[in-house]
C-alpha positions as CSV (number, residue, x, y, z in Angstrom):
1,X,27.2,41.4,34.1
2,X,27.1,38.9,30.1
3,X,29.2,41.0,27.5
4,X,26.4,39.9,25.0
5,X,23.1,42.5,25.0
6,X,20.7,40.2,24.2
7,X,22.3,37.2,27.2
8,X,22.3,40.5,29.7
9,X,18.5,41.6,29.4
10,X,17.5,38.0,29.5
11,X,20.2,37.9,32.7
12,X,18.0,41.5,34.0
13,X,14.6,40.3,32.9
14,X,14.4,37.2,35.5
15,X,16.8,39.2,37.7
16,X,13.3,41.3,37.3
17,X,10.9,38.1,37.6
18,X,12.3,37.2,40.7
19,X,11.6,40.4,42.5
20,X,14.7,42.9,41.7
21,X,13.6,46.6,41.9
22,X,14.3,48.3,38.7
23,X,16.2,50.9,41.5
24,X,18.5,48.3,42.8
25,X,19.0,46.6,38.4
26,X,20.0,50.4,38.6
27,X,22.5,50.7,40.9
28,X,24.7,47.4,39.6
29,X,24.9,48.9,35.8
30,X,25.8,52.2,37.7
31,X,28.2,50.5,39.6
32,X,29.5,48.6,36.5
33,X,30.4,51.1,34.4
34,X,27.6,52.4,32.4
35,X,26.8,55.8,32.1
36,X,22.9,57.2,32.4
37,X,21.6,56.7,28.6
38,X,22.7,53.6,28.3
39,X,21.7,52.8,31.8
40,X,17.3,54.1,30.7
41,X,17.8,52.2,27.9
42,X,18.6,48.6,28.8
43,X,15.2,48.9,31.6
44,X,13.2,50.0,28.6
45,X,13.9,47.3,26.7
46,X,14.5,45.0,30.3
47,X,10.9,46.4,31.5
48,X,9.7,45.6,27.4
49,X,11.2,42.5,27.7
50,X,9.8,41.2,31.8
51,X,5.7,42.9,30.6
52,X,5.4,40.5,27.9
53,X,6.9,36.9,29.4
54,X,4.6,37.8,32.4
55,X,1.9,38.1,29.4
56,X,2.5,35.2,27.9
57,X,2.4,33.3,31.4
58,X,-1.0,34.7,32.1
59,X,-1.9,33.3,28.5
60,X,-0.8,29.9,28.5
61,X,-2.4,29.7,32.5
62,X,-5.6,30.2,30.9
63,X,-5.2,27.6,27.9
64,X,-3.4,25.4,30.0
65,X,-7.5,25.7,32.5
66,X,-9.3,25.8,29.5
67,X,-7.3,22.1,28.5
68,X,-8.5,21.1,32.1
69,X,-12.0,21.7,31.7
70,X,-12.9,20.5,28.4
71,X,-11.0,17.2,29.6
72,X,-13.6,17.0,32.9
73,X,-16.1,17.8,30.1
74,X,-15.3,15.3,28.4
75,X,-14.8,12.2,30.4
76,X,-18.2,12.7,32.4
77,X,-19.6,13.0,28.9
78,X,-18.2,10.2,27.9
79,X,-19.0,8.2,31.2
80,X,-23.0,9.6,30.9
81,X,-23.3,8.1,26.9
82,X,-22.0,4.9,27.8
83,X,-24.3,5.3,31.4
84,X,-27.1,6.2,28.5
85,X,-25.9,3.6,26.3
86,X,-25.9,0.8,29.0
87,X,-29.8,2.0,30.2
88,X,-29.3,3.2,33.6
89,X,-29.6,6.8,33.4
90,X,-32.0,9.1,31.6
91,X,-33.6,6.5,29.0
92,X,-36.2,8.7,28.1
93,X,-33.8,11.6,27.4
94,X,-32.6,12.2,23.0
95,X,-29.6,10.9,22.9
96,X,-28.7,14.9,21.7
97,X,-29.1,16.3,25.2
98,X,-26.7,13.1,26.9
99,X,-24.0,13.9,24.6
100,X,-23.9,17.6,24.7
101,X,-21.3,17.4,27.3
102,X,-18.5,15.1,25.9
103,X,-19.2,17.5,22.3
104,X,-18.7,20.7,25.0
105,X,-15.9,19.0,26.4
106,X,-14.0,18.5,22.8
107,X,-14.1,21.9,21.5
108,X,-13.4,23.3,24.3
109,X,-10.1,20.9,24.2
110,X,-9.4,22.5,20.6
111,X,-9.7,26.1,21.3
112,X,-7.1,25.6,24.0
113,X,-5.8,24.2,20.8
114,X,-5.5,26.7,18.3
115,X,-4.3,29.6,20.2
116,X,-0.9,27.4,20.6
117,X,-0.5,26.8,17.3
118,X,-0.5,30.6,16.7
119,X,3.2,31.8,16.6
120,X,2.8,35.6,17.2
121,X,5.4,37.4,14.2
122,X,8.1,39.5,16.5
123,X,8.1,43.4,17.0
124,X,8.0,44.6,14.4
125,X,10.9,46.4,12.5
126,X,9.7,50.3,12.2
127,X,7.4,51.9,12.0
128,X,3.9,49.6,11.5
129,X,1.6,49.2,9.0
130,X,-0.7,52.1,10.0
131,X,1.9,54.7,10.5
132,X,3.7,53.5,6.2
133,X,-0.4,54.6,4.8
134,X,-0.2,57.6,6.8
135,X,3.1,59.2,8.0
136,X,2.4,62.0,9.9
137,X,4.7,65.6,9.8
């Protein structure tokens, strides 16, 4: 095992993401000489890290899908607009109806970019904002 706790935590989280079970991780930690309390605390941290990475990965995949659909809509709207301006298609429709797919595609692309810019704060150190206002007895 590694000596740095963060590196150890990252290594264990990557092992869990690769498919290793918690019981196998517990056995490895017990074989390395850790006591049961330290193992439980470390497993809890590994579980939190794995859950956080899984959620972030799901969010990234969802944003990628939004980008792809936005690009497809924007390109289709652009082609429809060119065909409309050339007089090939939709000559009798109002121009706004032809521009809607392009505008919708651009909006989807912007929407997919917005959550990517937002930097989330790390887990709060301390009781948190609600607990600070009304401390429980």
